[in-house]
FIMAR-318882 format. One record per residue: x, y, z of N, C-alpha, C in turn; residue number from 0. Coordinates in Angstrom, 1 decimal. Example, Ala and Ser with C-alpha at 12.3 -4.5 7.8 and 13.67 -1.06 7.14 Angstrom:
BEGIN
+--------+--------+--------+--------+--------+--------+--------+--------+--------+-----+
:   n.xx :   n.yy :   n.zz :  ca.xx :  ca.yy :  ca.zz :   c.xx :   c.yy :   c.zz :   i :
+--------+--------+--------+--------+--------+--------+--------+--------+--------+-----+
:   13.2 :   -5.7 :    7.8 :   12.3 :   -4.5 :    7.8 :   13.2 :   -3.3 :    7.8 :   0 :
:   12.8 :   -2.2 :    7.1 :   13.7 :   -1.1 :    7.1 :   12.9 :    0.0 :    7.9 :   1 :
+--------+--------+--------+--------+--------+--------+--------+--------+--------+-----+
This chain:
BEGIN
+--------+--------+--------+--------+--------+--------+--------+--------+--------+-----+
:   n.xx :   n.yy :   n.zz :  ca.xx :  ca.yy :  ca.zz :   c.xx :   c.yy :   c.zz :   i :
+--------+--------+--------+--------+--------+--------+--------+--------+--------+-----+
:    6.0 :  -12.6 :   24.5 :    7.1 :  -12.4 :   23.6 :    8.2 :  -11.7 :   24.4 :   0 :
:    7.9 :  -10.9 :   25.3 :    8.9 :  -10.2 :   26.1 :    9.8 :  -11.1 :   26.9 :   1 :
:    9.2 :  -12.2 :   27.4 :    9.9 :  -13.2 :   28.2 :   10.9 :  -14.0 :   27.3 :   2 :
:   10.6 :  -14.1 :   26.0 :   11.5 :  -14.9 :   25.1 :   12.6 :  -14.0 :   24.5 :   3 :
:   12.8 :  -12.8 :   25.1 :   13.8 :  -11.9 :   24.6 :   13.6 :  -11.6 :   23.1 :   4 :
:   12.4 :  -11.5 :   22.8 :   12.0 :  -11.1 :   21.4 :   11.6 :   -9.6 :   21.4 :   5 :
:   10.8 :   -9.1 :   20.5 :   10.4 :   -7.7 :   20.5 :    9.6 :   -7.4 :   21.7 :   6 :
:    9.7 :   -6.2 :   22.2 :    8.9 :   -5.8 :   23.3 :    8.1 :   -4.5 :   22.9 :   7 :
:    8.4 :   -4.0 :   21.8 :    7.7 :   -2.7 :   21.3 :    7.6 :   -2.8 :   19.8 :   8 :
:    6.4 :   -2.4 :   19.3 :    6.1 :   -2.3 :   17.9 :    5.7 :   -0.9 :   17.6 :   9 :
:    6.3 :   -0.3 :   16.5 :    6.0 :    1.0 :   16.1 :    5.1 :    0.8 :   14.8 :  10 :
:    3.9 :    1.5 :   14.9 :    3.0 :    1.3 :   13.8 :    2.6 :    2.6 :   13.2 :  11 :
:    2.1 :    2.6 :   11.9 :    1.5 :    3.7 :   11.3 :    0.0 :    3.6 :   11.3 :  12 :
:   -0.5 :    2.5 :   11.7 :   -1.9 :    2.3 :   11.8 :   -2.5 :    2.9 :   13.1 :  13 :
:   -3.0 :    4.1 :   13.0 :   -3.6 :    4.7 :   14.2 :   -5.0 :    4.4 :   14.4 :  14 :
:   -5.5 :    3.4 :   13.7 :   -6.9 :    3.0 :   13.8 :   -7.0 :    1.7 :   14.6 :  15 :
:   -6.9 :    0.6 :   14.0 :   -7.1 :   -0.7 :   14.7 :   -6.0 :   -1.0 :   15.7 :  16 :
:   -4.8 :   -1.1 :   15.2 :   -3.7 :   -1.5 :   16.1 :   -3.5 :   -0.6 :   17.2 :  17 :
:   -3.4 :    0.7 :   17.0 :   -3.1 :    1.7 :   18.0 :   -4.3 :    1.8 :   19.0 :  18 :
:   -5.5 :    1.8 :   18.5 :   -6.6 :    1.9 :   19.4 :   -6.8 :    0.7 :   20.3 :  19 :
:   -6.2 :   -0.5 :   19.9 :   -6.3 :   -1.7 :   20.7 :   -5.0 :   -2.0 :   21.4 :  20 :
:   -4.2 :   -1.0 :   21.6 :   -2.8 :   -1.2 :   22.2 :   -2.8 :   -1.8 :   23.6 :  21 :
:   -3.8 :   -1.4 :   24.4 :   -3.9 :   -1.9 :   25.8 :   -4.2 :   -3.4 :   25.7 :  22 :
:   -5.1 :   -3.8 :   24.9 :   -5.4 :   -5.2 :   24.7 :   -4.3 :   -6.1 :   24.2 :  23 :
:   -3.6 :   -5.5 :   23.2 :   -2.4 :   -6.2 :   22.6 :   -1.3 :   -6.4 :   23.7 :  24 :
:   -1.1 :   -5.3 :   24.4 :   -0.1 :   -5.4 :   25.5 :   -0.5 :   -6.5 :   26.5 :  25 :
:   -1.8 :   -6.5 :   26.9 :   -2.2 :   -7.5 :   27.9 :   -2.1 :   -8.9 :   27.4 :  26 :
:   -2.4 :   -9.1 :   26.1 :   -2.4 :  -10.5 :   25.6 :   -1.0 :  -10.9 :   25.2 :  27 :
:   -0.3 :  -10.1 :   24.5 :    1.0 :  -10.5 :   23.9 :    2.2 :   -9.9 :   24.6 :  28 :
:    2.0 :   -8.9 :   25.5 :    3.1 :   -8.3 :   26.2 :    3.9 :   -7.4 :   25.2 :  29 :
:    3.2 :   -6.8 :   24.2 :    3.9 :   -5.9 :   23.3 :    3.4 :   -4.5 :   23.5 :  30 :
:    4.3 :   -3.5 :   23.6 :    3.9 :   -2.1 :   23.7 :    3.8 :   -1.6 :   22.2 :  31 :
:    2.6 :   -1.0 :   21.9 :    2.3 :   -0.5 :   20.6 :    2.5 :    1.0 :   20.7 :  32 :
:    3.3 :    1.6 :   19.8 :    3.5 :    3.1 :   19.8 :    3.2 :    3.5 :   18.4 :  33 :
:    2.7 :    4.7 :   18.3 :    2.4 :    5.3 :   17.0 :    3.6 :    6.0 :   16.5 :  34 :
:    3.9 :    5.9 :   15.2 :    5.2 :    6.4 :   14.6 :    5.4 :    7.9 :   14.9 :  35 :
:    4.3 :    8.7 :   14.8 :    4.4 :   10.1 :   15.0 :    4.8 :   10.4 :   16.4 :  36 :
:    4.3 :    9.6 :   17.4 :    4.6 :    9.8 :   18.8 :    6.1 :    9.4 :   19.1 :  37 :
:    6.5 :    8.4 :   18.4 :    7.9 :    7.8 :   18.6 :    9.0 :    8.7 :   18.0 :  38 :
:    8.8 :    9.1 :   16.8 :    9.9 :    9.7 :   16.0 :    9.8 :   11.2 :   15.7 :  39 :
:    8.6 :   11.8 :   16.0 :    8.5 :   13.3 :   15.7 :    9.2 :   14.1 :   16.8 :  40 :
:    9.8 :   15.2 :   16.4 :   10.4 :   16.1 :   17.4 :    9.9 :   17.5 :   17.1 :  41 :
:    9.6 :   18.1 :   18.2 :    9.1 :   19.5 :   18.0 :   10.2 :   20.5 :   17.6 :  42 :
:   11.4 :   20.1 :   17.8 :   12.5 :   21.0 :   17.4 :   12.9 :   20.9 :   16.0 :  43 :
:   12.4 :   19.9 :   15.2 :   12.8 :   19.8 :   13.8 :   12.0 :   20.8 :   13.0 :  44 :
:   12.7 :   21.4 :   12.0 :   12.0 :   22.4 :   11.2 :   10.9 :   21.7 :   10.3 :  45 :
:    9.9 :   22.4 :   10.0 :    8.8 :   21.9 :    9.1 :    9.3 :   21.9 :    7.7 :  46 :
:    8.7 :   21.0 :    6.9 :    9.0 :   21.0 :    5.5 :    8.2 :   22.2 :    4.9 :  47 :
:    8.8 :   22.8 :    3.9 :    8.1 :   23.9 :    3.2 :    6.8 :   23.5 :    2.5 :  48 :
:    6.8 :   22.2 :    2.2 :    5.6 :   21.7 :    1.5 :    4.4 :   21.5 :    2.5 :  49 :
:    4.6 :   21.5 :    3.8 :    3.6 :   21.3 :    4.8 :    3.2 :   22.5 :    5.5 :  50 :
:    3.8 :   23.6 :    5.2 :    3.4 :   24.9 :    5.8 :    2.3 :   25.6 :    5.1 :  51 :
+--------+--------+--------+--------+--------+--------+--------+--------+--------+-----+
């Protein structure tokens, strides 16, 4: 897919099947799988009062 100028990266919330098989998906489809928390979380953002 990367060669066809399509998506090269997929962000997922599935940390079980899709994320655990990310190397295999990259090898077969050429897609980089990233977990949403790794991609969009920032340590500098304040915590929500509900999660403290």
